[in-house]
N, C-alpha and C positions, 0 to 999 in steps of 0.2 A: 305289176298290174295284171299279170296272169292270174293272180289269186281271185280276181273278180269273177272269173269264169269257172272257178273250182267248186265242185259240189261240197267238198270237205270244208272249205272256207265258209261257205254259207251255212252249212250245218252247224259249225262251231259258233258262228255269229248268232244263229237262232237259239242255240242252247244258252249262250251267255245272256242274250236278251230275256229269255224266259226266266232264267235264274234271277236276273236283276229285278224283273217285274215281280216275281214272287217275294223276294226279299223286301222290296218296297211295300208291297201289300201287307206283309206281316208287320212291318214297322208302323204303317199308318193305322192298321187295325188295332195293334197293341196300344196305340196312343189313346184310343177310346177306352174308357174304364169298363163299360158294359157292351157286350156284343150288339145288343139292340140299339145302342146309341151311335154305332158306327155310321158315318156318312159314306155309303157305298159308292156314290158318284165321285167323291173325293178319292177314295181308294182306287177306283178304276182310272181316274184321270192321272193321279200321281204315278200309278204303275205303268200306264201307257207312255207317259212322258219319260220315265226311266228306261223303258224299252227302246224308245227312239234314240235317246242319248247313248245307250249301250251300242246300238247299231252304228251310230255316227262315230263313236270312239273306235269301234272295230275298223271302220273304213279309214279313219285317221292313221291307224297303225300301219296300213299298207304304205303310205307315203313316208312314214318316219323310219321305216326299216326295222321296226320292233319285231321281236320274235315271240313265239309262244312261251319260251323258257324264261320266265322272269320279266318279260316285257321290255327288255333292253336289247339294243343291237350290240354287236361285237364292239363297235367303236365306243359306245357309251360305257360298256362294262370295263373296257381298258382304262378309262379315266377314273374309275371309282376305287 
């Protein structure tokens, strides 16, 4: 739980959320055949939702004991 007060943790969370939002935006934009036909409200909405989910997933990792290296804890990697 000390991670919640770590500047590094929140910086990593922010970077992951921004990357996820950008990837979502690219996916939604590319779904429109012509750039002028893109529903920008939908792009913003989907990207924001993806960013929120990314932050929530990062917070979930704290309780699961997941690490940054591959996303599995030592216990999980031993069983694979």
